[in-house]
Backbone bond lengths (Angstrom), bond angles and torsions (degrees), N, CA, C in turn:
res aa  C-N    CA-C-N  psi(-1)  N-CA   C-N-CA  omega(-1)  CA-C   N-CA-C  phi
1 X - - - 1.416 - - 1.559 106.74 -
2 X 1.296 116.44 130.80 1.467 122.25 -179.49 1.514 110.59 -73.76
3 X 1.329 115.39 129.06 1.450 121.99 178.79 1.533 109.67 -105.78
4 X 1.322 114.93 -60.25 1.457 121.73 175.09 1.551 106.36 -163.22
5 X 1.341 117.64 167.23 1.513 118.14 -173.22 1.514 113.26 -66.47
6 X 1.338 118.19 -16.75 1.501 119.16 -177.24 1.533 113.33 -101.43
7 X 1.328 118.34 -1.37 1.472 120.74 -179.57 1.541 108.37 -81.07
8 X 1.334 115.93 137.15 1.475 121.60 176.03 1.516 107.74 -81.27
9 X 1.339 116.01 122.72 1.457 121.09 -174.25 1.539 110.28 -125.39
10 X 1.297 118.71 158.59 1.481 123.53 171.86 1.492 107.29 -82.06
11 X 1.356 115.56 125.22 1.472 121.18 177.67 1.487 107.85 -110.30
12 X 1.312 115.93 147.69 1.494 123.02 -177.77 1.540 108.51 -129.39
13 X 1.363 115.69 126.16 1.473 118.97 176.47 1.504 109.62 -88.73
14 X 1.288 116.93 126.99 1.492 120.88 -179.00 1.498 112.19 -74.83
15 X 1.372 117.93 -19.01 1.479 120.62 -178.96 1.525 112.46 -85.87
16 X 1.318 118.09 -50.06 1.450 121.65 -175.97 1.534 112.38 -103.42
17 X 1.327 117.62 -5.13 1.481 124.74 176.70 1.544 112.81 61.57
18 X 1.328 118.12 30.61 1.470 122.36 175.98 1.530 107.86 -90.79
19 X 1.333 113.83 150.96 1.481 119.22 174.11 1.506 107.50 -122.52
20 X 1.319 116.89 142.97 1.468 122.72 178.89 1.538 107.97 -152.73
21 X 1.304 114.10 162.20 1.455 122.05 177.89 1.524 109.34 -101.13
22 X 1.283 115.50 133.60 1.496 120.01 176.27 1.520 107.79 -165.10
23 X 1.304 111.94 162.85 1.468 118.74 174.16 1.522 107.40 -89.50
24 X 1.317 118.95 141.19 1.454 121.87 -178.79 1.536 112.93 -55.61
25 X 1.307 116.56 -39.14 1.506 118.99 178.83 1.490 112.14 -65.86
26 X 1.321 117.17 -32.61 1.462 120.84 -179.26 1.550 109.55 -65.99
27 X 1.332 115.00 -40.50 1.481 116.14 179.74 1.505 113.36 -65.06
28 X 1.329 116.24 -25.89 1.439 119.25 179.66 1.514 114.63 -89.27
29 X 1.361 116.38 -32.08 1.455 118.29 -169.79 1.521 114.74 -112.67
30 X 1.341 118.89 -25.86 1.491 120.49 -176.96 1.505 109.45 -97.98
31 X 1.334 115.79 125.39 1.471 120.42 -177.16 1.527 111.54 -66.31
32 X 1.314 118.68 -35.96 1.465 120.80 -178.54 1.512 112.88 -79.75
33 X 1.292 119.69 -2.92 1.465 123.29 179.29 1.507 113.28 -104.01
34 X 1.326 116.88 -3.88 1.485 117.57 -177.20 1.509 109.51 -76.44
35 X 1.327 117.26 144.31 1.433 124.96 179.26 1.514 110.61 -80.45
36 X 1.356 116.48 133.21 1.422 121.17 174.60 1.532 105.83 -126.94
37 X 1.350 114.36 119.31 1.460 119.14 179.78 1.516 112.16 -61.58
38 X 1.330 115.56 139.25 1.439 120.67 178.15 1.513 113.60 96.19
39 X 1.324 118.70 -14.98 1.467 121.60 177.08 1.497 109.90 -96.78
40 X 1.329 114.10 131.51 1.459 120.93 178.68 1.497 110.54 -83.71
41 X 1.356 119.30 113.32 1.466 120.02 -176.89 1.526 112.15 -64.42
42 X 1.301 119.45 -22.96 1.464 121.55 177.46 1.531 109.23 -67.63
43 X 1.323 116.82 -44.63 1.469 121.27 179.10 1.546 110.18 -67.73
44 X 1.331 115.46 -31.62 1.473 118.21 179.79 1.513 110.88 -66.60
45 X 1.331 118.98 -29.04 1.468 121.73 -174.73 1.543 112.37 -93.77
46 X 1.345 117.71 -0.78 1.457 119.11 179.62 1.543 111.38 -68.36
47 X 1.309 115.66 167.66 1.447 119.88 -177.41 1.516 113.85 -60.11
48 X 1.314 115.51 -178.47 1.449 120.52 -175.83 1.533 112.94 -87.77
49 X 1.319 118.01 -3.37 1.464 121.51 179.19 1.559 109.08 -69.66
50 X 1.336 114.77 128.42 1.429 120.75 -177.15 1.529 108.23 -105.50
51 X 1.374 114.47 152.28 1.422 120.42 177.05 1.545 107.71 -88.93
52 X 1.331 117.10 145.16 1.435 120.57 175.55 1.535 106.58 -91.93
53 X 1.272 115.40 107.45 1.478 120.44 179.51 1.511 110.29 -151.90
54 X 1.293 116.34 161.18 1.480 119.02 177.91 1.527 107.68 -91.73
55 X 1.290 115.31 153.77 1.447 122.05 -179.51 1.530 110.73 -86.79
56 X 1.280 116.75 130.97 1.472 121.13 172.42 1.511 108.37 -77.72
57 X 1.329 116.21 174.21 1.445 119.86 178.62 1.553 109.51 -68.60
58 X 1.329 117.34 -33.75 1.465 120.57 177.96 1.513 109.95 -65.09
59 X 1.360 116.38 -42.32 1.470 119.00 177.56 1.542 112.21 -63.31
60 X 1.335 116.68 -35.77 1.427 120.28 179.01 1.558 110.50 -67.36
61 X 1.330 115.59 -39.08 1.460 119.32 178.00 1.526 109.60 -66.56
62 X 1.351 117.75 -40.81 1.455 119.74 176.53 1.527 111.16 -62.15
63 X 1.304 115.15 -41.12 1.489 121.92 -178.76 1.519 108.38 -60.36
64 X 1.371 117.94 -47.17 1.451 121.39 -179.01 1.509 111.37 -65.33
65 X 1.360 116.49 -41.01 1.457 119.07 -178.35 1.513 110.88 -64.91
66 X 1.337 116.29 -42.75 1.449 121.00 -179.04 1.558 110.34 -65.08
67 X 1.332 115.03 -37.19 1.456 118.58 -179.90 1.567 110.26 -67.35
68 X 1.371 114.39 -37.75 1.470 119.44 179.44 1.559 109.30 -66.26
69 X 1.317 116.89 -31.88 1.499 119.87 178.42 1.509 112.09 -75.90
70 X 1.321 118.22 -6.54 1.494 120.69 176.65 1.507 113.32 90.41
71 X 1.346 119.26 18.18 1.439 122.01 178.65 1.501 109.54 -78.00
72 X 1.327 119.07 138.50 1.448 122.64 -176.32 1.526 111.51 -64.20
73 X 1.341 115.44 156.81 1.462 119.84 -178.86 1.515 111.69 -65.23
74 X 1.339 116.84 -33.47 1.485 118.14 -179.01 1.553 109.62 -70.39
75 X 1.326 118.49 -35.32 1.486 118.73 177.49 1.522 111.43 -72.08
76 X 1.333 117.56 -34.42 1.478 121.42 176.08 1.507 108.74 -62.92
77 X 1.340 116.35 -46.09 1.454 121.46 -179.05 1.546 111.88 -60.45
78 X 1.345 114.75 -41.45 1.478 119.32 178.52 1.505 110.94 -65.90
79 X 1.323 116.26 -43.27 1.456 119.70 -175.68 1.559 112.02 -67.88
80 X 1.317 114.98 -34.93 1.504 117.66 179.90 1.518 112.20 -92.94
81 X 1.305 118.72 -7.45 1.446 120.41 178.99 1.507 114.90 73.59
82 X 1.361 115.26 34.40 1.453 119.77 179.86 1.556 108.41 -127.10
83 X 1.290 117.02 174.83 1.454 120.56 179.47 1.526 111.09 -80.62
84 X 1.310 116.25 157.85 1.449 121.45 179.09 1.526 111.05 -66.82
85 X 1.323 117.43 -32.42 1.475 119.00 177.39 1.516 111.92 -66.63
86 X 1.357 117.37 -32.80 1.447 120.02 176.83 1.548 108.55 -67.14
87 X 1.311 118.27 -41.05 1.446 120.77 177.85 1.532 110.10 -61.62
88 X 1.349 115.86 -43.13 1.476 118.38 179.41 1.524 111.24 -61.94
89 X 1.359 116.01 -40.80 1.454 120.66 -178.69 1.534 109.44 -61.25
90 X 1.328 118.42 -47.78 1.455 118.65 -178.42 1.510 114.27 -70.89
91 X 1.325 117.79 -31.32 1.451 119.05 174.98 1.504 111.56 -70.18
92 X 1.327 116.62 -35.85 1.472 120.21 176.49 1.551 109.89 -63.53
93 X 1.325 115.94 -44.32 1.474 121.43 177.86 1.550 109.81 -59.52
94 X 1.334 115.08 -40.61 1.451 118.84 179.74 1.500 111.81 -63.19
95 X 1.361 116.38 -42.36 1.466 120.37 -179.15 1.556 110.13 -66.63
96 X 1.340 117.35 -39.50 1.439 120.47 -179.86 1.523 112.46 -68.51
97 X 1.312 116.17 -30.85 1.483 118.71 -176.34 1.536 113.21 -84.30
98 X 1.292 118.46 -9.27 1.462 121.74 177.89 1.508 108.44 -67.11
99 X 1.298 116.58 140.06 1.455 121.25 177.73 1.537 109.09 -96.09
100 X 1.327 115.73 125.69 1.471 119.63 -178.45 1.522 108.25 -83.56
101 X 1.337 116.87 128.68 1.439 119.94 179.78 1.499 109.39 -109.59
């Protein structure tokens, strides 16, 4: 229930069924507060230490989908547990492999 724009409320996503606390104005105005379905907010808030692992094809598809949605490279790296340079490398490969019509 809406109280005012500065009250912290529980929000519920009808698509992914996640619940989180945020202020209504934050969801509208702050880029880092917007909800993106499929991203685990717990993993997003973990430290900056990345795991050394190879990306599976599913991870690559998630990476490309998240990039198409306009999510920053650092948030993609955090969500997938990889380094930002790895994200840059795969996005660069994606751009090079596109066929220009």
